[in-house]
KOLMILUM-728211 format. One line per 3 residues: number of its first residue (from 0); their letters; for each residue x, y, z of C-alpha. Coordinates in steps of 0.05 Angstrom, whole numbers. Layout:
! residues N
NUM) A) X/Y/Z ~ ...
END
This chain:
! residues 693
0) MSN) 3785/3573/272 ~ 3776/3639/234 ~ 3702/3670/234
3) LVI) 3675/3720/189 ~ 3627/3768/216 ~ 3595/3816/156
6) VES) 3555/3876/176 ~ 3544/3932/136 ~ 3580/3993/156
9) PAK) 3647/4007/192 ~ 3617/4034/252 ~ 3576/3984/266
12) AKT) 3631/3933/249 ~ 3678/3973/298 ~ 3621/3965/359
15) IQK) 3610/3886/343 ~ 3690/3872/338 ~ 3696/3900/409
18) YLG) 3644/3849/440 ~ 3672/3787/398 ~ 3740/3797/402
21) KDY) 3807/3776/366 ~ 3774/3705/342 ~ 3722/3742/300
24) DVV) 3741/3782/234 ~ 3681/3835/233 ~ 3675/3880/165
27) ASM) 3630/3912/124 ~ 3596/3912/60 ~ 3591/3990/55
30) GHI) 3514/3976/49 ~ 3477/3939/-12 ~ 3531/3903/-55
33) RDL) 3477/3879/-113 ~ 3414/3925/-143 ~ 3375/3928/-207
36) PKS) 3423/3958/-259 ~ 3391/4041/-265 ~ 3401/4041/-340
39) RLG) 3349/3991/-359 ~ 3278/3955/-319 ~ 3324/3902/-301
42) VDV) 3259/3852/-290 ~ 3234/3806/-342 ~ 3162/3817/-330
45) EHN) 3145/3765/-385 ~ 3182/3707/-343 ~ 3162/3710/-268
48) FEP) 3189/3778/-260 ~ 3263/3752/-258 ~ 3300/3806/-227
51) HYI) 3370/3818/-259 ~ 3424/3842/-204 ~ 3489/3863/-219
54) AIK) 3544/3885/-172 ~ 3538/3964/-152 ~ 3583/4004/-196
57) GKE) 3632/4033/-150 ~ 3636/3966/-101 ~ 3688/3922/-138
60) EII) 3738/3929/-92 ~ 3692/3911/-31 ~ 3667/3848/-66
63) RNL) 3744/3827/-86 ~ 3759/3837/-9 ~ 3696/3805/26
66) KAK) 3711/3742/-34 ~ 3779/3741/-7 ~ 3759/3742/66
69) AKK) 3699/3689/61 ~ 3758/3636/23 ~ 3799/3643/82
72) SDH) 3743/3633/132 ~ 3718/3572/178 ~ 3657/3597/187
75) IYL) 3618/3661/157 ~ 3559/3708/191 ~ 3517/3749/156
78) ATD) 3493/3806/210 ~ 3463/3858/176 ~ 3405/3896/200
81) PDR) 3342/3862/229 ~ 3294/3874/171 ~ 3270/3862/106
84) EGE) 3330/3904/67 ~ 3377/3878/117 ~ 3351/3802/101
87) AIS) 3357/3826/20 ~ 3433/3851/43 ~ 3452/3775/72
90) WHL) 3414/3742/17 ~ 3456/3774/-41 ~ 3514/3765/-3
93) AHL) 3504/3691/10 ~ 3500/3691/-68 ~ 3555/3732/-88
96) LKI) 3604/3693/-41 ~ 3571/3626/-49 ~ 3543/3616/17
99) PTD) 3484/3567/11 ~ 3421/3593/33 ~ 3397/3547/76
102) DEN) 3464/3547/118 ~ 3447/3567/189 ~ 3490/3633/197
105) RVT) 3447/3689/193 ~ 3445/3728/257 ~ 3412/3798/282
108) FNE) 3423/3848/338 ~ 3367/3884/362 ~ 3408/3926/403
111) ITK) 3487/3923/395 ~ 3517/3914/463 ~ 3547/3859/493
114) SGV) 3486/3820/508 ~ 3453/3839/445 ~ 3503/3811/413
117) QSG) 3515/3754/444 ~ 3447/3731/446 ~ 3455/3744/368
120) MEH) 3510/3707/352 ~ 3478/3645/403 ~ 3420/3638/360
123) PRK) 3443/3636/285 ~ 3385/3618/233 ~ 3375/3604/161
126) IDQ) 3360/3666/116 ~ 3293/3684/122 ~ 3267/3668/47
129) DLV) 3202/3704/66 ~ 3229/3769/83 ~ 3280/3771/27
132) DAQ) 3213/3754/-23 ~ 3186/3814/3 ~ 3235/3859/-6
135) QAR) 3243/3833/-75 ~ 3175/3843/-84 ~ 3174/3914/-68
138) RIL) 3239/3931/-106 ~ 3209/3901/-167 ~ 3144/3942/-150
141) DRI) 3175/4007/-143 ~ 3225/3987/-208 ~ 3161/3979/-253
144) VGY) 3120/4033/-229 ~ 3187/4082/-237 ~ 3215/4058/-304
147) KIS) 3147/4047/-338 ~ 3108/4113/-311 ~ 3164/4151/-315
150) PFL) 3175/4161/-387 ~ 3106/4172/-397 ~ 3116/4239/-353
153) WKK) 3176/4259/-385 ~ 3136/4251/-456 ~ 3086/4287/-429
156) IKS) 3100/4348/-375 ~ 3184/4350/-368 ~ 3240/4308/-369
159) GLS) 3281/4288/-306 ~ 3206/4270/-266 ~ 3193/4212/-231
162) AGR) 3141/4175/-209 ~ 3139/4119/-145 ~ 3091/4083/-105
165) VQS) 3092/4119/-41 ~ 3125/4188/-67 ~ 3067/4200/-109
168) VAV) 3017/4184/-59 ~ 3049/4232/-13 ~ 3047/4287/-64
171) RLI) 2974/4268/-69 ~ 2961/4282/-3 ~ 2995/4349/-6
174) VDR) 2969/4373/-59 ~ 2899/4356/-37 ~ 2905/4393/27
177) EEE) 2928/4450/-23 ~ 2865/4451/-58 ~ 2824/4448/11
180) IRA) 2860/4516/38 ~ 2850/4547/-32 ~ 2766/4524/-29
183) FKP) 2764/4545/43 ~ 2714/4604/63 ~ 2727/4634/125
186) EEY) 2671/4648/163 ~ 2668/4709/207 ~ 2646/4695/282
189) WSI) 2661/4739/353 ~ 2676/4708/426 ~ 2657/4748/488
192) DAK) 2719/4750/541 ~ 2708/4772/611 ~ 2767/4789/661
195) LSA) 2744/4780/725 ~ 2768/4781/800 ~ 2736/4740/865
198) KGS) 2719/4773/931 ~ 2784/4778/967 ~ 2830/4759/909
201) RKV) 2872/4798/864 ~ 2886/4746/818 ~ 2846/4761/754
204) FGA) 2815/4705/707 ~ 2782/4697/646 ~ 2719/4673/625
207) KLH) 2684/4655/561 ~ 2606/4669/545 ~ 2575/4601/534
210) SKD) 2504/4608/534 ~ 2436/4653/538 ~ 2380/4618/576
213) GEK) 2417/4551/582 ~ 2419/4547/505 ~ 2497/4552/469
216) IEI) 2495/4620/435 ~ 2539/4630/366 ~ 2560/4705/352
219) KNE) 2571/4712/280 ~ 2584/4789/267 ~ 2602/4852/306
222) EQA) 2529/4874/314 ~ 2507/4816/354 ~ 2568/4820/390
225) NAI) 2558/4899/409 ~ 2484/4875/426 ~ 2500/4821/483
228) LAD) 2553/4874/504 ~ 2510/4934/509 ~ 2458/4884/552
231) LEG) 2509/4865/593 ~ 2533/4931/614 ~ 2532/4945/687
234) APF) 2506/4864/696 ~ 2531/4843/766 ~ 2568/4770/755
237) VVG) 2553/4720/807 ~ 2589/4650/819 ~ 2531/4603/791
240) SVK) 2566/4530/804 ~ 2639/4499/820 ~ 2661/4437/792
243) KGV) 2722/4407/824 ~ 2754/4342/803 ~ 2820/4303/788
246) RKK) 2843/4289/724 ~ 2891/4232/702 ~ 2943/4250/651
249) TPA) 2988/4182/626 ~ 3059/4179/592 ~ 3059/4176/520
252) PPF) 3088/4102/497 ~ 3161/4097/473 ~ 3177/4119/411
255) ITS) 3164/4076/337 ~ 3197/4103/279 ~ 3142/4143/259
258) TLQ) 3131/4182/328 ~ 3205/4190/330 ~ 3208/4225/264
261) QEA) 3139/4268/285 ~ 3173/4284/360 ~ 3243/4299/334
264) SRR) 3215/4352/278 ~ 3165/4380/334 ~ 3208/4384/392
267) LGF) 3280/4391/354 ~ 3269/4427/288 ~ 3301/4359/250
270) QAR) 3279/4336/180 ~ 3258/4263/183 ~ 3330/4247/142
273) RTM) 3368/4286/197 ~ 3333/4243/244 ~ 3350/4172/219
276) KAA) 3423/4189/212 ~ 3433/4212/279 ~ 3387/4145/296
279) QEL) 3421/4098/258 ~ 3493/4123/285 ~ 3463/4112/358
282) YEG) 3442/4038/341 ~ 3513/4020/302 ~ 3555/4051/358
285) VDV) 3586/4108/387 ~ 3658/4111/417 ~ 3632/4129/492
288) EGM) 3690/4149/539 ~ 3703/4097/597 ~ 3663/4049/550
291) GPT) 3701/4045/473 ~ 3650/4031/423 ~ 3573/4024/447
294) GLI) 3505/4015/417 ~ 3462/4066/447 ~ 3391/4053/432
297) TYM) 3355/3994/399 ~ 3344/3985/327 ~ 3317/4050/302
300) RTD) 3267/4021/247 ~ 3202/3998/287 ~ 3133/3993/280
303) SLR) 3123/3956/354 ~ 3109/3992/427 ~ 3138/3911/452
306) ISD) 3185/3925/510 ~ 3238/3869/544 ~ 3227/3852/610
309) EAR) 3304/3867/625 ~ 3297/3940/593 ~ 3227/3948/639
312) AEA) 3267/3921/703 ~ 3333/3966/686 ~ 3280/4032/681
315) ETF) 3246/4013/743 ~ 3314/4006/775 ~ 3334/4077/755
318) ILE) 3270/4108/771 ~ 3266/4081/846 ~ 3335/4101/851
321) KYG) 3326/4179/830 ~ 3260/4193/840 ~ 3225/4150/888
324) KQY) 3166/4091/895 ~ 3119/4143/890 ~ 3138/4154/812
327) LPQ) 3127/4080/793 ~ 3057/4061/766 ~ 3028/4004/809
330) TRR) 3031/3959/753 ~ 3076/3957/700 ~ 3053/3992/635
333) VYK) 3041/3951/576 ~ 3022/3994/504 ~ 2990/3958/450
336) TKS) 3014/3960/380 ~ 2970/3971/322 ~ 2935/3898/286
339) SAQ) 2975/3927/224 ~ 3044/3924/257 ~ 3099/3876/234
342) DAH) 3126/3880/307 ~ 3188/3846/285 ~ 3234/3881/343
345) EAI) 3217/3922/402 ~ 3199/3998/408 ~ 3262/4047/400
348) RPA) 3289/4058/470 ~ 3356/4064/510 ~ 3401/3997/499
351) MPS) 3417/4008/562 ~ 3367/4050/605 ~ 3416/4074/664
354) LTP) 3466/4100/619 ~ 3435/4177/626 ~ 3440/4226/570
357) DRV) 3492/4270/615 ~ 3538/4210/622 ~ 3542/4203/549
360) KSS) 3540/4274/523 ~ 3613/4289/519 ~ 3621/4228/479
363) LSS) 3561/4248/422 ~ 3557/4303/378 ~ 3499/4355/378
366) DQY) 3446/4317/338 ~ 3465/4249/378 ~ 3454/4284/436
369) KLY) 3392/4313/428 ~ 3356/4250/391 ~ 3393/4199/448
372) KLI) 3359/4245/506 ~ 3293/4244/472 ~ 3290/4174/466
375) WER) 3315/4159/535 ~ 3272/4209/566 ~ 3212/4187/526
378) FIA) 3221/4121/549 ~ 3235/4127/629 ~ 3180/4170/626
381) SQM) 3133/4115/589 ~ 3143/4070/657 ~ 3127/4117/704
384) ATA) 3072/4135/740 ~ 3012/4176/714 ~ 3008/4252/735
387) LLN) 2940/4276/775 ~ 2915/4347/759 ~ 2869/4381/802
390) TVS) 2812/4412/755 ~ 2766/4467/764 ~ 2706/4485/724
393) ADI) 2659/4545/745 ~ 2595/4573/709 ~ 2591/4649/724
396) NAK) 2520/4677/715 ~ 2504/4755/685 ~ 2430/4764/674
399) NYT) 2418/4704/635 ~ 2472/4692/608 ~ 2527/4636/626
402) FKA) 2605/4646/625 ~ 2648/4588/632 ~ 2721/4591/664
405) SGY) 2766/4534/680 ~ 2838/4511/702 ~ 2878/4465/726
408) SVK) 2932/4451/785 ~ 2987/4400/791 ~ 2970/4357/845
411) FDG) 3022/4299/825 ~ 3074/4311/778 ~ 3084/4233/761
414) FTV) 3127/4227/690 ~ 3120/4295/672 ~ 3176/4315/714
417) LYE) 3214/4289/663 ~ 3177/4289/597 ~ 3122/4310/569
420) ESK) 3104/4298/490 ~ 3095/4353/449 ~ 3033/4381/405
423) EED) 3026/4405/338 ~ 2973/4446/370 ~ 2971/4459/446
426) NEE) 2903/4484/468 ~ 2897/4464/532 ~ 2872/4513/579
429) SGV) 2920/4526/636 ~ 2932/4569/703 ~ 2897/4574/767
432) LPP) 2832/4592/787 ~ 2825/4634/857 ~ 2780/4601/902
435) LVV) 2707/4610/884 ~ 2647/4603/929 ~ 2568/4593/897
438) GDP) 2537/4660/900 ~ 2598/4707/915 ~ 2591/4766/876
441) LKV) 2655/4779/814 ~ 2687/4843/801 ~ 2685/4860/727
444) KSL) 2757/4881/702 ~ 2738/4878/624 ~ 2688/4857/579
447) DGT) 2713/4849/503 ~ 2685/4827/441 ~ 2735/4793/394
450) QHF) 2726/4779/318 ~ 2756/4712/291 ~ 2750/4680/225
453) TQP) 2746/4598/213 ~ 2813/4573/195 ~ 2826/4530/131
456) PPR) 2865/4466/155 ~ 2939/4472/164 ~ 2990/4455/106
459) YTE) 3022/4395/124 ~ 3090/4399/165 ~ 3139/4328/160
462) ASI) 3117/4309/219 ~ 3037/4306/202 ~ 3056/4277/129
465) IKA) 3092/4228/169 ~ 3030/4216/210 ~ 2983/4220/148
468) LEE) 3019/4158/114 ~ 3027/4117/174 ~ 2941/4126/197
471) NEI) 2929/4112/121 ~ 2981/4053/125 ~ 3022/4078/62
474) GRP) 3097/4062/65 ~ 3134/4033/127 ~ 3176/4058/171
477) STY) 3241/4058/135 ~ 3202/4094/81 ~ 3180/4156/108
480) APT) 3244/4186/114 ~ 3265/4176/37 ~ 3196/4192/14
483) IST) 3192/4262/35 ~ 3273/4266/6 ~ 3251/4245/-57
486) ILT) 3187/4294/-62 ~ 3228/4348/-44 ~ 3285/4332/-83
489) RGY) 3244/4327/-146 ~ 3210/4388/-146 ~ 3147/4361/-126
492) VER) 3134/4397/-61 ~ 3176/4454/-34 ~ 3182/4479/38
495) EGK) 3157/4547/70 ~ 3188/4543/141 ~ 3166/4486/168
498) QLK) 3102/4471/125 ~ 3102/4433/56 ~ 3075/4465/-8
501) PTA) 3065/4434/-71 ~ 3100/4472/-133 ~ 3062/4480/-191
504) LGE) 3101/4420/-219 ~ 3072/4376/-167 ~ 3001/4397/-176
507) ITT) 3007/4384/-253 ~ 3042/4320/-243 ~ 2987/4297/-189
510) KVM) 2937/4312/-240 ~ 2966/4274/-301 ~ 2971/4216/-255
513) SEN) 2905/4220/-224 ~ 2866/4224/-292 ~ 2909/4165/-320
516) FAN) 2936/4127/-258 ~ 2885/4129/-207 ~ 2899/4067/-171
519) IVD) 2975/4091/-161 ~ 2954/4158/-130 ~ 2896/4125/-87
522) VAF) 2905/4122/-14 ~ 2862/4062/-3 ~ 2894/4024/-68
525) TAK) 2960/4031/-46 ~ 2943/4017/31 ~ 2923/3952/2
528) MEK) 2981/3939/-38 ~ 3025/3948/26 ~ 2985/3894/61
531) DLD) 2985/3852/2 ~ 3066/3856/5 ~ 3058/3847/87
534) RVE) 3026/3779/62 ~ 3090/3760/30 ~ 3135/3772/85
537) LGK) 3084/3728/130 ~ 3092/3672/78 ~ 3021/3676/65
540) ADW) 3026/3701/-8 ~ 3066/3679/-66 ~ 3111/3748/-88
543) VKT) 3105/3728/-164 ~ 3030/3719/-161 ~ 3021/3784/-121
546) LDR) 3067/3824/-178 ~ 3025/3791/-231 ~ 2952/3819/-202
549) FYK) 2982/3887/-204 ~ 3022/3882/-266 ~ 2961/3856/-313
552) DFA) 2918/3919/-294 ~ 2984/3963/-287 ~ 2999/3942/-362
555) KTL) 2929/3960/-397 ~ 2924/4024/-354 ~ 2992/4054/-379
558) ETA) 2968/4028/-454 ~ 2908/4071/-455 ~ 2945/4125/-419
561) EKN) 2992/4126/-473 ~ 2935/4123/-527 ~ 2893/4178/-491
564) MDG) 2960/4234/-486 ~ 2981/4213/-558 ~ 3015/4278/-586
567) TKI) 2995/4314/-514 ~ 3048/4367/-484 ~ 3030/4399/-420
570) KVP) 3068/4465/-398 ~ 3086/4483/-333 ~ 3064/4550/-312
573) DEE) 3124/4593/-287 ~ 3091/4626/-223 ~ 3087/4703/-227
576) TDV) 3123/4747/-177 ~ 3113/4824/-164 ~ 3179/4843/-187
579) VCE) 3181/4889/-253 ~ 3236/4875/-295 ~ 3270/4936/-304
582) LCG) 3289/4922/-380 ~ 3227/4909/-408 ~ 3174/4920/-354
585) RKM) 3144/4852/-357 ~ 3130/4820/-289 ~ 3187/4772/-270
588) VIK) 3174/4689/-260 ~ 3216/4643/-212 ~ 3249/4594/-247
591) NGR) 3290/4530/-223 ~ 3373/4524/-245 ~ 3424/4480/-221
594) YGK) 3439/4528/-158 ~ 3360/4538/-138 ~ 3319/4585/-147
597) FLA) 3311/4657/-186 ~ 3273/4701/-222 ~ 3280/4703/-303
600) CPG) 3249/4754/-354 ~ 3187/4714/-391 ~ 3212/4753/-449
603) FPE) 3266/4708/-456 ~ 3307/4699/-509 ~ 3285/4773/-531
606) CRN) 3306/4799/-444 ~ 3345/4758/-410 ~ 3350/4796/-352
609) TKK) 3355/4748/-284 ~ 3361/4768/-207 ~ 3373/4734/-140
612) IVQ) 3307/4716/-100 ~ 3310/4771/-47 ~ 3264/4748/12
615) ETP) 3241/4814/53 ~ 3213/4811/131 ~ 3178/4859/160
618) GIC) 3237/4874/211 ~ 3285/4937/207 ~ 3362/4930/224
621) PLC) 3364/4963/285 ~ 3436/4980/269 ~ 3430/5016/205
624) KGK) 3352/5019/188 ~ 3362/4982/127 ~ 3321/4916/110
627) ILA) 3319/4844/141 ~ 3329/4793/91 ~ 3312/4726/99
630) KKS) 3373/4682/83 ~ 3399/4610/80 ~ 3458/4586/108
633) KNG) 3506/4534/68 ~ 3482/4475/100 ~ 3403/4504/88
636) KSY) 3385/4532/159 ~ 3345/4590/155 ~ 3374/4653/189
639) FGC) 3365/4735/183 ~ 3410/4785/156 ~ 3416/4856/142
642) ENN) 3407/4879/59 ~ 3471/4929/79 ~ 3520/4862/88
645) PKC) 3571/4862/93 ~ 3574/4935/100 ~ 3528/4917/165
648) SFM) 3544/4854/205 ~ 3474/4852/237 ~ 3447/4771/236
651) TWD) 3405/4739/277 ~ 3371/4668/281 ~ 3304/4693/307
654) EPL) 3244/4717/268 ~ 3239/4797/256 ~ 3161/4818/273
657) EEK) 3129/4881/246 ~ 3114/4896/313 ~ 3156/4955/344
660) CPK) 3185/4961/409 ~ 3132/5003/451 ~ 3192/5035/491
663) CGT) 3235/5055/436 ~ 3205/5036/370 ~ 3259/4987/337
666) SLF) 3240/4918/310 ~ 3221/4867/361 ~ 3248/4795/352
669) KKR) 3216/4730/362 ~ 3260/4670/396 ~ 3222/4607/395
672) GKN) 3248/4544/435 ~ 3249/4530/514 ~ 3270/4594/527
675) GKI) 3221/4629/476 ~ 3207/4703/471 ~ 3199/4762/447
678) YCG) 3249/4818/458 ~ 3279/4885/428 ~ 3330/4883/372
681) NDT) 3364/4948/406 ~ 3417/4925/454 ~ 3410/4981/503
684) CDY) 3335/4967/512 ~ 3313/4921/563 ~ 3237/4903/534
687) ERG) 3220/4831/527 ~ 3156/4786/534 ~ 3132/4715/531
690) LKD) 3113/4682/470 ~ 3040/4678/505 ~ 3036/4743/533
END
């Protein structure tokens, strides 16, 4: 008796083959095998949105092999990924191989381990038509939006543009944020900061002016700040009150897709696409020394925080043996999944919690190891005891003014012994205050006024745009990474360091879309559309009727847009620079070519002068005193090198600063990461300091 098991990838096939043995032949379809044609719409909008699927170009040999193997097999199991897309691939395979879709031959694995595979094979089921219909509805809806609006944009702006149901909203969010930043008007304010020491203590601590005569004080300019400083000159500082307490700090829940992408961006500097590539490899299986092909994490596309009892028990055993009983919480932690979540799979966790990152490090690539370590530590920490912090806050009186000081010390480290979630902005007060006694005088080491300005909202990063899409219920776990890749590839958005900045093309396209297809770029409308599609998945709505409701209004909107912009062609303005063309004196502009951006003279075709874009930094080369330029490696990683390369070999991954070394005058450099510091670029100088010093 022969058993054929079809999965998507060779890595997944290799791992599953190990667990099933010689009675099974596990083969890969190499992803999708059928799709809508690229050259035309491929959807009959007049007849129930009937899709016309064709074999994907280049998959002919794979399809022939699958048909030949299927013909010889007694049983065929469709074991594609456990989500909408995986269900659709199985459905397409069933049609292609002429397998009845009501046969119980569909198996899924939340984790590709021996127990996970055996459990999946023991519970075959029919193909879930609701999941298939939900995937079809999304695919067809996205096809309609893309293939109907894109030609409109080609005619009105430029060829090669595309519109998308999720990507257009993502660009809209980034454009709106840029407009907020431009419209922002900074307001000046001042703070008064005291450096103090207590009686019998050498420790200096900081305190900020908070109130005057019991009312919170706002200092708007230097004149007000100087008046307060003058009023406080020579005034005695006395401890007015001391409040001690204990603050609890609970661990973050295990990862879901969006939080994994956000944390990998913040902590590892991974782009979403890079994160999902490594996660897919860890799920499908890696050849682990002494174990063979092994799936290391559960399915990585999920919005659920659910954890199996077996995984909890294994984590608890590890914590007990490694850290002791005090590091286990008194009651098991249960994290609440959002009501809008599909909850189809567990949270992302190690498939075998006892398998530590150190145990598998030698078998993993650098990206795989970093991501596995992050997932493993986050999961184990999520099952650990609460951390306890001793907190102290003090009011310090000087005349009729009150200053406030606060600090904390760790009473019990709990889960933080292993892992703490990183933040976009970490403004938490730290440090330990010296022993303070009410009524004791304090010695004033310094009293200064500092000017500040209110700051505009920051540009989105990959982490924050994923968070915004998730909070607004735009897209689903599988769409975040491809959406970001698409808007960058299409030139609607560009990177500035970690920030995402809209291009002129992105802003103009968003303006045209907002004026003509308001619903497509409307956050609330798109979120409602997501919920409608989710209802199809749950079997609560018919996919054809759902599409029909959308298309009736969409077709009218498209017709109106064509009439309103008949004969209109919008030119995308070039970004002007301060670089002057040495041939004709015009200011050069930034153009996009097949090899990226370059400088060109706006006098083309009369003047054909072009140049490479050179991004200077404020640093000076420590070897030859030339300028340091920001550059990119072949794989897109940023680094810094001397302008005199190749004569000068200086290069560094660390950011050059305008500030010079106080010891020798050489440029300082900023090294980021866990061992971050600011240091002198001169090898013979030992000057360095911490990032927060």
